[in-house]
Each structure stands twice: as C-alpha cells, then as structure tokens.
RODRENRO-711236 format. One line per field, with one value per residue: residue in three letters; x, y, z of N, C-alpha, C, O in turn; residue number from 1. Coordinates in steps of 0.1 Angstrom, whole numbers, plus 5000, padded with zeros to 4 digits. Layout:
N
residuo <- ALA:...
n.xx <- X:...
n.yy <- Y:...
n.zz <- Z:...
ca.xx <- X:...
ca.yy <- Y:...
ca.zz <- Z:...
c.xx <- X:...
c.yy <- Y:...
c.zz <- Z:...
o.xx <- X:...
o.yy <- Y:...
o.zz <- Z:...
num <- NUM:...
END
This chain:
40
residuo <- MET:LEU:HIS:SER:ASP:SER:TYR:LEU:ARG:VAL:ARG:ILE:LYS:ALA:SER:SER:ILE:LEU:ALA:PHE:PHE:ILE:LEU:ALA:ARG:PHE:SER:ILE:LEU:PRO:PRO:LEU:LEU:ALA:TYR:GLY:GLY:LEU:ALA:GLU
n.xx <- 5008:5019:5040:5027:5014:5034:5045:5024:5023:5048:5043:5022:5035:5055:5040:5027:5049:5057:5034:5036:5059:5051:5030:5045:5062:5043:5034:5056:5065:5047:5052:5079:5079:5064:5081:5103:5092:5087:5113:5124
n.yy <- 4988:5012:5015:5018:5041:5060:5058:5067:5093:5103:5101:5119:5143:5143:5145:5170:5187:5183:5193:5219:5228:5225:5244:5267:5267:5271:5296:5311:5307:5320:5350:5350:5341:5361:5382:5374:5375:5402:5411:5402
n.zz <- 5000:5009:4991:4966:4971:4974:4948:4933:4942:4933:4905:4902:4909:4889:4866:4870:4870:4843:4830:4839:4825:4799:4798:4804:4781:4761:4768:4765:4739:4718:4721:4715:4689:4677:4681:4667:4641:4639:4641:4617
ca.xx <- 5000:5027:5048:5019:5011:5046:5046:5014:5027:5059:5037:5015:5045:5062:5030:5025:5061:5056:5023:5041:5069:5043:5024:5056:5066:5033:5032:5068:5067:5041:5059:5092:5076:5060:5093:5111:5085:5090:5128:5127
ca.yy <- 5000:5024:5016:5023:5055:5068:5058:5076:5107:5106:5103:5132:5153:5144:5150:5184:5194:5182:5202:5233:5231:5226:5257:5277:5267:5277:5310:5318:5306:5330:5362:5348:5340:5374:5390:5369:5380:5417:5413:5400
ca.zz <- 5000:5010:4979:4955:4974:4970:4934:4928:4945:4923:4892:4902:4909:4876:4856:4873:4865:4829:4826:4841:4815:4787:4799:4802:4767:4752:4771:4760:4724:4709:4721:4708:4674:4673:4681:4655:4629:4639:4638:4603
c.xx <- 5009:5036:5039:5015:5022:5048:5036:5018:5038:5053:5030:5025:5052:5052:5027:5037:5060:5045:5028:5050:5061:5036:5034:5060:5056:5031:5044:5070:5060:5048:5072:5089:5072:5072:5102:5105:5087:5104:5131:5122
c.yy <- 5013:5026:5022:5038:5064:5069:5067:5090:5112:5109:5116:5144:5155:5149:5165:5192:5194:5192:5217:5237:5233:5240:5268:5278:5274:5292:5318:5318:5317:5344:5361:5348:5353:5383:5387:5375:5395:5419:5411:5412
c.zz <- 5000:4997:4968:4958:4970:4955:4928:4930:4936:4909:4891:4901:4895:4865:4858:4868:4850:4824:4828:4829:4801:4787:4797:4788:4759:4755:4767:4745:4716:4709:4713:4693:4669:4672:4669:4642:4628:4636:4624:4595
o.xx <- 5007:5038:5044:5014:5020:5052:5040:5015:5038:5057:5031:5022:5053:5056:5025:5035:5064:5048:5025:5050:5065:5036:5031:5062:5059:5027:5044:5074:5067:5050:5076:5097:5076:5073:5108:5112:5089:5108:5140:5124
o.yy <- 5022:5037:5031:5045:5075:5079:5075:5099:5123:5118:5123:5153:5166:5157:5172:5203:5205:5200:5225:5248:5241:5247:5278:5289:5282:5300:5330:5328:5323:5350:5370:5353:5357:5391:5396:5379:5400:5429:5418:5412
o.zz <- 4992:4993:4961:4949:4965:4950:4918:4922:4931:4903:4881:4894:4890:4857:4848:4863:4844:4814:4819:4824:4794:4776:4790:4783:4750:4747:4765:4739:4707:4699:4706:4685:4658:4662:4663:4633:4617:4629:4619:4582
num <- 1:2:3:4:5:6:7:8:9:10:11:12:13:14:15:16:17:18:19:20:21:22:23:24:25:26:27:28:29:30:31:32:33:34:35:36:37:38:39:40
END
C-alpha cells in the first residue's frame, strides 16, 4: 500500500512538472515567434 502511494505521489509530481513546462513553453513561444516575425 505504501509503495503504491509513494509511486502515485511521484507520478502526480512528475505530471504536474511536465504540465508546468508545457504551459511555460506555450506561454513563452508566441511572444518569441511574434518578436522573431517583427525582427525579420
């Protein structure tokens, strides 16, 4: 029981970190693309 609980906790943490990176990437990419378009 304890093993599966810790495994689940690690998975939740990993998925939340992954989601955070995906959100950060999507929030950073559009301004960079817009800036790149303006720079050209």
